[in-house]
C-alpha positions as CSV (number, residue, x, y, z in Angstrom):
1,M,99.1,113.3,84.8
2,I,102.2,115.1,86.0
3,M,105.4,113.1,86.1
4,N,108.7,114.0,87.5
5,G,112.0,113.7,85.7
6,S,112.2,109.9,86.2
7,D,108.7,109.3,84.9
8,K,107.3,108.5,88.4
9,K,104.0,109.9,89.6
10,Q,104.4,112.8,92.0
11,S,103.3,112.0,95.5
12,V,100.9,113.8,97.9
13,L,100.7,113.2,101.6
14,I,97.2,114.0,103.0
15,V,96.9,114.6,106.7
16,D,93.3,115.0,108.1
17,D,91.6,113.6,111.1
18,E,88.4,113.0,109.1
19,K,88.5,109.8,107.1
20,S,85.8,111.1,104.7
21,I,88.1,114.0,103.7
22,I,91.0,111.7,103.1
23,L,88.8,109.5,100.9
24,A,87.4,112.4,99.0
25,L,90.8,113.9,98.3
26,T,92.1,110.4,97.3
27,D,89.3,110.1,94.8
28,I,90.0,113.6,93.4
29,L,93.8,113.2,93.2
30,G,94.5,109.4,93.2
31,L,94.5,109.0,89.4
32,N,97.2,111.5,88.9
33,Y,99.3,111.3,92.0
34,K,100.6,108.7,94.4
35,I,98.7,109.2,97.6
36,H,99.9,108.7,101.2
37,A,97.4,109.4,104.0
38,L,97.4,110.0,107.7
39,L,94.7,110.4,110.3
40,D,97.2,111.1,113.0
41,S,98.9,114.5,112.7
42,Q,101.7,113.5,115.2
43,R,103.2,111.2,112.7
44,T,103.4,113.7,109.8
45,V,107.0,114.7,110.1
46,H,108.2,111.1,110.4
47,V,106.1,110.0,107.4
48,A,107.3,113.0,105.4
49,E,110.9,112.1,106.1
50,E,110.3,108.5,105.1
51,E,108.0,108.9,102.1
52,K,109.4,112.2,100.8
53,P,106.1,113.5,99.3
54,D,106.2,116.2,96.7
55,L,103.4,118.1,98.5
56,I,101.5,117.8,101.8
57,I,97.8,118.6,102.2
58,L,97.4,119.4,105.9
59,D,94.2,120.0,107.9
60,V,94.4,122.9,110.3
61,F,92.3,121.7,113.1
62,M,93.1,118.2,114.4
63,P,93.3,116.6,117.9
64,E,96.7,116.3,119.7
65,M,98.6,118.5,117.2
66,D,97.0,121.1,114.9
67,G,98.2,121.9,111.4
68,F,100.0,125.1,112.6
69,E,102.2,123.1,115.0
70,V,102.8,120.4,112.3
71,I,103.9,122.9,109.6
72,T,106.2,124.6,112.2
73,L,107.9,121.2,112.8
74,L,108.1,120.5,109.1
75,K,109.7,123.8,108.3
76,L,112.3,123.4,111.1
77,N,113.4,120.0,109.8
78,D,116.1,120.0,107.1
79,K,114.6,116.8,105.5
80,T,111.1,118.3,105.2
81,K,111.4,122.1,105.1
82,H,111.4,122.2,101.2
83,I,108.0,120.3,100.9
84,P,105.2,122.6,99.9
85,V,102.2,122.5,102.3
86,V,98.7,123.3,101.3
87,F,96.3,123.9,104.3
88,I,92.8,122.6,104.1
89,T,90.2,123.6,106.7
90,G,86.6,124.1,107.5
91,L,87.4,127.4,109.0
92,D,87.0,130.3,106.6
93,N,88.9,132.8,108.6
94,R,91.3,135.4,107.3
95,K,93.4,135.4,110.4
96,A,93.9,131.6,110.3
97,E,94.7,131.8,106.6
98,E,97.2,134.6,107.2
99,N,98.8,132.6,110.0
100,G,99.1,129.5,107.8
101,L,100.7,131.5,105.0
102,M,103.1,133.2,107.4
103,L,104.2,129.8,108.7
104,G,105.1,128.7,105.2
105,A,102.0,127.2,103.6
106,V,101.8,127.8,99.8
107,D,98.0,127.7,99.6
108,Y,94.9,127.5,101.7
109,I,91.7,125.6,100.7
110,T,88.5,125.9,102.6
111,K,86.0,123.0,103.2
112,P,83.6,122.3,101.6
113,F,85.9,122.4,98.6
114,Q,85.1,122.3,94.9
115,V,86.7,119.3,93.1
116,E,88.1,121.2,90.1
117,V,89.5,124.0,92.3
118,V,91.4,121.4,94.5
119,K,92.7,119.6,91.4
120,Q,93.9,122.9,89.9
121,R,95.5,124.2,93.0
122,I,97.4,121.0,93.7
123,E,98.5,120.7,90.0
124,N,99.7,124.4,90.0
125,Q,101.8,123.8,93.1
126,L,103.3,120.5,91.7
127,K,104.1,122.0,88.3
128,K,106.4,124.5,90.1
129,L,108.5,121.5,91.3
130,L,109.2,120.1,87.8
């Protein structure tokens, strides 16, 4: 378990329009991190401002506002621009991955994902913050 300087669990905000993905990621990460979850991408910036997660896992393709729009808003906001964003998507497409990284994502995970790979990628990003 990774703890920050005040011995509190680091937190992860999961944003995905598929409840099954949120449940799977919560099962994978919930023992080691405090989890916040959203099915509605339009509330991401507000929740990130309020909860101040250490990392955001963000689905690329969602109704109303896609992940590319959300990360753009996050990176333009002084309160959220420092939060690392890891994209997660069912689209295994180099152009989409390149676009996500250019917009400021720190990593890109494709669905279906492997449990140990997700754990390690998230841990690696959160270690950088300690």
